[in-house]
C-alpha positions as CSV (number, residue, x, y, z in Angstrom):
1,X,-72.6,69.5,-10.2
2,X,-75.0,67.9,-7.7
3,X,-75.0,68.8,-4.0
4,X,-73.4,66.0,-2.0
5,X,-76.0,65.8,0.7
6,X,-79.1,67.9,-0.2
7,X,-80.3,69.9,2.8
8,X,-83.9,69.3,2.0
9,X,-83.6,65.5,2.2
10,X,-83.8,63.5,5.3
11,X,-81.3,60.6,5.7
12,X,-84.1,58.2,4.9
13,X,-84.9,60.0,1.7
14,X,-81.3,60.2,0.7
15,X,-80.9,56.4,1.3
16,X,-83.9,55.8,-0.9
17,X,-82.3,57.8,-3.7
18,X,-79.1,55.7,-3.3
19,X,-81.1,52.5,-3.4
20,X,-82.7,53.5,-6.7
21,X,-79.3,54.5,-8.1
22,X,-77.8,51.2,-7.0
23,X,-80.5,49.2,-8.8
24,X,-79.7,51.1,-12.0
25,X,-75.9,50.6,-11.4
26,X,-76.4,46.8,-10.9
27,X,-78.0,46.5,-14.3
28,X,-75.0,48.1,-16.1
29,X,-72.5,46.0,-18.0
30,X,-68.9,45.7,-16.7
31,X,-67.8,48.0,-19.5
32,X,-70.2,50.7,-18.4
33,X,-69.1,50.5,-14.8
34,X,-65.5,50.6,-15.9
35,X,-66.2,53.7,-17.9
36,X,-67.8,55.3,-14.9
37,X,-64.6,54.6,-12.9
38,X,-62.6,56.2,-15.7
39,X,-64.9,59.2,-15.5
40,X,-64.4,59.4,-11.7
41,X,-60.6,59.2,-12.1
42,X,-60.7,62.1,-14.6
43,X,-62.9,64.2,-12.4
44,X,-60.6,63.6,-9.4
45,X,-57.7,64.7,-11.4
46,X,-59.5,67.9,-12.5
47,X,-60.5,68.6,-8.9
48,X,-57.0,67.9,-7.5
49,X,-56.3,71.5,-6.4
50,X,-59.7,71.8,-4.7
51,X,-59.2,68.4,-2.9
52,X,-55.7,69.3,-1.7
53,X,-56.8,72.7,-0.5
54,X,-59.7,71.2,1.4
55,X,-57.4,68.7,3.0
56,X,-55.0,71.5,4.1
57,X,-57.9,73.3,5.7
58,X,-58.9,70.1,7.6
59,X,-55.3,69.7,8.8
60,X,-55.0,73.3,9.9
61,X,-58.1,72.9,12.1
62,X,-56.9,69.5,13.3
63,X,-53.7,71.0,14.5
64,X,-55.6,73.7,16.4
65,X,-57.8,71.1,18.0
66,X,-54.8,68.9,18.7
67,X,-56.3,65.7,17.5
68,X,-54.2,62.5,18.2
69,X,-51.1,62.0,16.1
70,X,-52.3,58.8,14.6
71,X,-55.6,60.4,13.5
72,X,-53.7,63.3,12.0
73,X,-51.4,61.0,10.0
74,X,-54.5,59.3,8.6
75,X,-56.1,62.6,7.7
76,X,-53.2,63.8,5.5
77,X,-53.9,63.6,1.8
78,X,-51.1,65.2,-0.1
79,X,-50.3,65.1,-3.8
80,X,-48.6,61.7,-3.8
81,X,-51.2,60.1,-1.6
82,X,-54.0,61.4,-3.9
83,X,-52.1,60.2,-6.9
84,X,-51.9,56.7,-5.4
85,X,-55.6,56.7,-4.5
86,X,-56.5,57.6,-8.1
87,X,-54.1,54.9,-9.5
88,X,-55.8,52.4,-7.1
89,X,-59.2,53.4,-8.6
90,X,-58.0,52.7,-12.1
91,X,-56.6,49.3,-10.8
92,X,-60.1,48.4,-9.6
93,X,-61.4,49.0,-13.1
94,X,-59.0,46.4,-14.4
95,X,-60.2,43.7,-12.1
96,X,-62.5,40.9,-13.3
97,X,-66.2,41.6,-13.1
98,X,-67.5,40.3,-9.8
99,X,-71.2,40.4,-10.9
100,X,-72.9,37.6,-12.7
101,X,-70.3,34.9,-12.1
102,X,-72.0,31.5,-12.1
103,X,-71.1,29.7,-9.0
104,X,-73.4,26.7,-9.4
105,X,-75.1,25.4,-12.5
106,X,-77.1,22.2,-11.8
107,X,-79.7,20.3,-13.7
108,X,-82.3,19.1,-11.2
109,X,-84.3,17.4,-13.9
110,X,-84.7,17.7,-17.6
111,X,-85.8,21.3,-18.3
112,X,-85.3,22.3,-14.6
113,X,-82.0,24.1,-14.2
114,X,-80.7,25.8,-11.0
115,X,-78.0,28.5,-11.1
116,X,-76.3,30.4,-8.3
117,X,-75.0,33.8,-9.5
118,X,-73.0,36.5,-7.8
119,X,-74.9,39.8,-7.4
120,X,-74.4,43.1,-5.6
121,X,-75.2,43.5,-1.9
122,X,-77.2,46.7,-2.6
123,X,-76.5,49.8,-0.5
124,X,-73.4,50.0,1.8
125,X,-73.2,52.4,4.8
126,X,-69.6,53.0,5.6
127,X,-68.5,55.0,8.6
128,X,-64.9,55.8,9.2
129,X,-62.4,58.1,10.9
130,X,-60.2,60.5,9.0
131,X,-58.7,58.7,6.0
132,X,-60.3,60.8,3.2
133,X,-58.5,58.6,0.7
134,X,-60.8,55.8,1.9
135,X,-63.7,57.6,0.2
136,X,-62.0,57.0,-3.2
137,X,-61.3,53.3,-2.4
138,X,-64.8,52.6,-1.2
139,X,-66.5,54.4,-4.1
140,X,-64.3,52.5,-6.6
141,X,-65.2,49.2,-5.1
142,X,-68.9,50.1,-4.8
143,X,-69.2,51.2,-8.4
144,X,-67.3,48.2,-9.7
145,X,-69.4,45.7,-7.7
146,X,-72.7,47.5,-8.6
147,X,-73.4,48.8,-5.1
148,X,-74.5,52.2,-3.9
149,X,-72.7,53.7,-0.9
150,X,-73.5,56.2,1.8
151,X,-70.3,57.4,3.4
152,X,-69.8,59.1,6.8
153,X,-66.2,60.3,7.5
154,X,-65.0,61.8,10.7
155,X,-65.7,65.5,11.4
156,X,-61.9,66.1,11.1
157,X,-62.0,65.2,7.4
158,X,-65.4,66.8,6.4
159,X,-64.0,69.3,4.0
160,X,-61.8,66.7,2.3
161,X,-64.6,64.2,2.0
162,X,-67.0,66.8,0.6
163,X,-64.5,67.8,-2.1
164,X,-63.8,64.2,-3.1
165,X,-67.5,63.2,-3.2
166,X,-68.3,66.2,-5.3
167,X,-65.7,65.1,-7.8
168,X,-66.9,61.5,-7.7
169,X,-70.5,62.6,-8.4
170,X,-69.3,64.8,-11.2
171,X,-67.5,61.8,-12.7
172,X,-70.7,59.7,-12.4
173,X,-72.8,62.5,-14.1
174,X,-70.3,62.6,-17.0
175,X,-70.8,58.9,-17.4
176,X,-74.5,59.1,-17.5
177,X,-75.0,57.5,-14.1
178,X,-77.2,58.8,-11.2
179,X,-74.8,60.6,-8.8
180,X,-76.9,59.5,-5.9
181,X,-75.1,56.1,-6.1
182,X,-72.4,57.7,-3.9
183,X,-73.6,60.0,-1.1
184,X,-72.0,61.7,1.9
185,X,-73.3,62.3,5.4
186,X,-71.7,65.1,7.4
187,X,-73.2,65.2,10.9
188,X,-73.0,62.8,13.9
189,X,-76.8,62.8,14.2
190,X,-77.0,61.2,10.7
191,X,-75.1,58.1,11.9
192,X,-78.0,57.2,14.3
193,X,-80.5,57.8,11.5
194,X,-78.5,55.7,9.1
195,X,-78.4,52.7,11.5
196,X,-82.2,52.6,11.5
197,X,-82.6,52.3,7.8
198,X,-82.7,48.5,7.5
199,X,-85.2,48.8,4.6
200,X,-82.8,50.7,2.4
201,X,-79.3,49.9,3.7
202,X,-78.0,46.4,3.3
203,X,-74.6,46.4,5.0
204,X,-72.9,48.7,7.6
205,X,-69.1,48.8,7.6
206,X,-67.8,50.7,10.6
207,X,-64.0,51.6,10.7
208,X,-62.9,52.8,14.1
209,X,-62.4,51.8,17.7
210,X,-63.7,48.7,19.4
211,X,-66.1,50.8,21.3
212,X,-67.5,52.5,18.2
213,X,-67.9,49.1,16.4
214,X,-69.8,47.8,19.4
215,X,-72.0,50.9,19.4
216,X,-72.9,50.3,15.8
217,X,-73.6,46.6,16.4
218,X,-75.8,47.4,19.4
219,X,-77.8,50.0,17.6
220,X,-78.8,48.5,14.2
221,X,-80.6,45.6,12.8
222,X,-78.5,45.9,9.6
223,X,-75.7,43.4,9.1
224,X,-72.4,44.8,10.3
225,X,-69.0,44.0,8.9
226,X,-66.8,45.0,11.8
227,X,-63.3,46.4,11.7
228,X,-62.2,47.5,15.1
229,X,-58.8,48.0,16.7
230,X,-55.6,46.7,15.0
231,X,-53.6,45.2,17.9
232,X,-51.0,43.3,15.8
233,X,-48.1,41.2,17.2
234,X,-44.7,40.1,16.0
235,X,-43.3,37.0,17.8
236,X,-39.6,36.4,17.5
237,X,-39.0,32.6,18.0
238,X,-35.9,31.0,19.5
239,X,-34.7,30.0,16.0
240,X,-35.3,33.3,14.3
241,X,-32.8,34.9,12.0
242,X,-32.1,38.0,14.0
243,X,-31.4,40.2,10.9
244,X,-34.8,39.2,9.5
245,X,-36.4,39.8,12.8
246,X,-34.9,43.3,13.2
247,X,-35.9,44.3,9.7
248,X,-39.4,43.0,10.0
249,X,-39.9,44.6,13.4
250,X,-38.7,47.9,12.1
251,X,-41.0,47.9,9.1
252,X,-44.0,46.5,11.0
253,X,-43.8,49.3,13.6
254,X,-42.2,52.3,11.8
255,X,-43.1,52.2,8.1
256,X,-46.5,53.7,8.9
257,X,-47.2,53.6,12.6
258,X,-50.8,55.0,12.3
259,X,-51.9,52.1,10.2
260,X,-54.1,49.4,11.7
261,X,-51.6,46.7,10.5
262,X,-48.7,48.2,12.4
263,X,-47.5,46.0,15.3
264,X,-48.2,47.2,18.8
265,X,-46.6,44.3,20.8
266,X,-43.3,42.5,20.3
267,X,-43.1,39.0,21.8
268,X,-39.6,37.5,22.2
269,X,-38.6,33.9,23.2
270,X,-36.7,33.8,26.5
271,X,-33.8,32.0,24.9
272,X,-32.9,35.1,22.9
273,X,-32.1,37.1,26.1
274,X,-30.2,39.4,26.2
275,X,-28.3,39.6,22.8
276,X,-31.1,38.5,20.5
277,X,-33.5,40.9,22.1
278,X,-30.9,43.7,21.8
279,X,-30.4,43.0,18.2
280,X,-34.1,43.4,17.5
281,X,-34.6,46.5,19.7
282,X,-31.5,48.5,18.4
283,X,-33.1,49.6,15.1
284,X,-36.3,50.4,16.8
285,X,-34.5,52.5,19.4
286,X,-32.7,54.4,16.7
287,X,-36.0,55.0,15.0
288,X,-37.1,56.7,18.2
289,X,-39.7,54.1,19.2
290,X,-40.7,54.5,22.8
291,X,-40.3,51.0,24.4
292,X,-42.5,49.6,27.2
293,X,-41.3,46.3,28.5
294,X,-42.3,43.6,31.1
295,X,-40.0,42.9,34.0
296,X,-37.9,40.4,32.1
297,X,-37.3,42.9,29.3
298,X,-36.2,45.6,31.7
299,X,-34.0,43.2,33.7
300,X,-32.3,42.1,30.5
301,X,-31.8,45.4,28.8
302,X,-32.9,48.2,31.1
303,X,-29.4,49.5,31.4
304,X,-28.9,49.5,27.6
305,X,-32.2,51.0,26.4
306,X,-34.7,53.4,27.9
307,X,-37.6,51.0,28.7
308,X,-40.7,52.1,30.6
309,X,-42.5,49.4,32.7
310,X,-45.4,48.0,30.7
311,X,-48.8,48.3,32.4
312,X,-51.6,45.7,32.0
313,X,-53.5,47.9,29.6
314,X,-50.4,48.0,27.2
315,X,-51.1,44.5,26.0
316,X,-54.5,45.5,24.7
317,X,-53.8,49.0,23.4
318,X,-53.5,50.2,19.8
319,X,-51.0,53.1,20.0
320,X,-51.1,54.1,16.4
321,X,-47.7,55.9,16.9
322,X,-44.1,55.1,17.7
323,X,-44.7,53.1,20.9
324,X,-44.1,49.4,21.3
325,X,-44.9,47.0,24.1
326,X,-42.4,44.1,24.7
327,X,-43.1,40.9,26.5
328,X,-40.8,37.9,27.0
329,X,-42.4,34.4,26.6
330,X,-41.2,31.0,27.6
331,X,-42.2,29.2,24.4
332,X,-44.3,29.2,21.2
333,X,-47.4,28.1,23.0
334,X,-47.2,31.1,25.4
335,X,-46.8,33.5,22.4
336,X,-49.9,32.0,20.7
337,X,-51.9,32.2,23.9
338,X,-50.9,35.9,24.4
339,X,-51.9,36.8,20.9
340,X,-55.3,35.0,21.1
341,X,-56.0,36.6,24.5
342,X,-55.0,40.2,23.8
343,X,-55.0,40.6,20.0
344,X,-57.7,42.0,17.9
345,X,-57.6,39.1,15.4
346,X,-56.2,41.4,12.7
347,X,-52.7,40.4,11.6
348,X,-49.9,38.6,13.6
349,X,-46.5,37.3,12.5
350,X,-43.9,34.8,13.6
351,X,-40.2,35.1,12.7
352,X,-38.7,31.6,12.8
353,X,-36.4,29.3,10.8
354,X,-38.2,26.2,12.2
355,X,-40.9,25.0,9.8
356,X,-42.9,23.2,12.5
357,X,-43.1,26.3,14.7
358,X,-44.3,28.3,11.7
359,X,-46.9,25.8,10.8
360,X,-48.2,25.7,14.4
361,X,-48.3,29.5,14.6
362,X,-50.2,29.8,11.3
363,X,-52.7,27.1,12.3
364,X,-53.4,28.2,15.9
365,X,-53.3,32.0,15.9
366,X,-56.9,33.1,15.5
367,X,-56.5,36.1,13.3
368,X,-57.6,37.2,9.8
369,X,-54.0,37.4,8.7
370,X,-51.2,35.1,10.0
371,X,-47.7,35.7,8.6
372,X,-44.4,34.0,8.6
373,X,-41.1,35.9,8.2
374,X,-42.7,39.1,6.7
375,X,-44.0,42.5,7.8
376,X,-47.5,42.8,9.1
377,X,-47.8,45.9,6.9
378,X,-48.6,43.6,3.9
379,X,-52.2,43.3,5.3
380,X,-53.8,45.5,2.8
381,X,-56.3,45.1,-0.1
382,X,-54.0,46.9,-2.6
383,X,-51.0,44.8,-1.7
384,X,-53.1,41.6,-1.9
385,X,-54.1,42.5,-5.5
386,X,-57.7,43.5,-4.6
387,X,-57.1,47.0,-6.1
388,X,-58.4,48.6,-2.9
389,X,-60.4,47.7,0.2
390,X,-63.4,49.0,2.1
391,X,-61.8,47.8,5.3
392,X,-60.3,44.9,7.1
393,X,-62.8,42.5,8.8
394,X,-61.6,40.8,12.0
395,X,-64.7,38.6,12.4
396,X,-64.6,34.9,11.8
397,X,-67.3,34.6,9.2
398,X,-66.5,35.8,5.7
399,X,-65.5,38.2,4.3
400,X,-62.4,38.2,6.5
401,X,-59.3,40.3,6.3
402,X,-59.0,43.0,3.7
403,X,-62.4,43.3,2.1
404,X,-62.3,44.0,-1.6
405,X,-64.8,43.2,-4.4
406,X,-65.5,39.6,-3.3
407,X,-66.8,40.9,0.0
408,X,-69.2,43.3,-1.6
409,X,-71.2,40.7,-3.6
410,X,-73.6,38.1,-2.4
411,X,-75.5,35.6,-4.6
412,X,-79.0,34.6,-5.6
413,X,-80.4,31.3,-6.8
414,X,-82.2,31.2,-10.2
415,X,-84.4,28.2,-11.0
416,X,-85.8,27.9,-14.5
417,X,-88.3,25.2,-15.4
418,X,-91.1,24.4,-17.8
419,X,-94.2,23.9,-15.8
420,X,-92.4,21.7,-13.2
421,X,-94.1,21.3,-9.8
422,X,-92.7,20.0,-6.5
423,X,-95.5,17.4,-6.1
424,X,-94.0,15.4,-8.9
425,X,-90.9,14.7,-6.8
426,X,-92.8,13.3,-3.7
427,X,-95.1,10.5,-2.8
428,X,-95.2,6.9,-4.0
429,X,-94.5,7.7,-7.7
430,X,-91.9,10.4,-6.9
431,X,-89.5,11.3,-9.8
432,X,-85.8,11.2,-8.9
433,X,-83.8,14.4,-9.1
434,X,-80.8,14.3,-11.5
435,X,-78.6,16.8,-9.7
436,X,-76.2,17.0,-12.6
437,X,-73.6,19.8,-12.6
438,X,-72.7,21.2,-16.0
């Protein structure tokens, strides 16, 4: 089995090996790449005991170091979570081939044909906190899309990531593929080195805090696909079905509080005070969610629920745990303004039975995911049918939202002629272009 990050290689040399492996990978057929994914799945199954032991070791040290609860939740990779990650890898293999799809086929003139084809990006540099299962997702999407990947997980997950990448590389070897296609960095110093490798790394995907994403953007000339904080909102409109609102709020906050698509702020229309607000907060209180409310919330229900006064920073905080900020708004426009001002443009939802209100919310909230009457927890590449995701992009330019295979391919133009020259199409006797799509 190959060593994950050879000690005698610099980060630059490692990236060069990954680029060469990616070029070979891009030339493989869809069937060959799918067989590689099957080989990786088998290798992960065989290494299950080693991976789970490595994760237990990571978690034991994390407890001693008292890492934040949200980070610890993301770190955990037990048997069922590993099984799900391997199943997701196999799901990726069943997706359509993203490479070689003809997006444009146009006859410019007789014998002069233009085509635009989907092709791999090249080498991905992915930096993330905890979440060792993300290694499996990212590797699966990279292999399927013909890309190499250099991964850097947080130090709290280093043992888990090493065990997983070793299994992935073993699966690649068993499939006759250069294992350098998937590499792992293990030190903080290597991040700075990675960000300087614009000749060999084509896209950086940072997954972490806003401050970390900004650091990456400020310290590299490589294109960055940013996924920063997940400050998600649920707005309960005046016409909301309160049973729906309570169920959606409970799922959006409590189903997995550490996820970036869990809500951090609940906005409630003033007309629902006090009974409607109480109906929504009761299940959250029973689930032991710590509530932080504005003055209107405390005035309405402070005698019924333990509600701490919300501070200005609460509106822009990703808690990642069972804490929820609550604000009362006068109308739909105020809710939209709050979300656009304080949100991270990740995922935001309205609960309403008024179609016009839903349409206005969906049109005017500037987020990658805008929902009506459903949990924000659906913001996920697997749930969208992408098989997996490398992250969720909150930027405006595509790819946006959960980034699956389609976000890991670019395109190239191929022009095939038969001695054609541009001079023939200019001047007084210029030939006309046909521009016929076929």
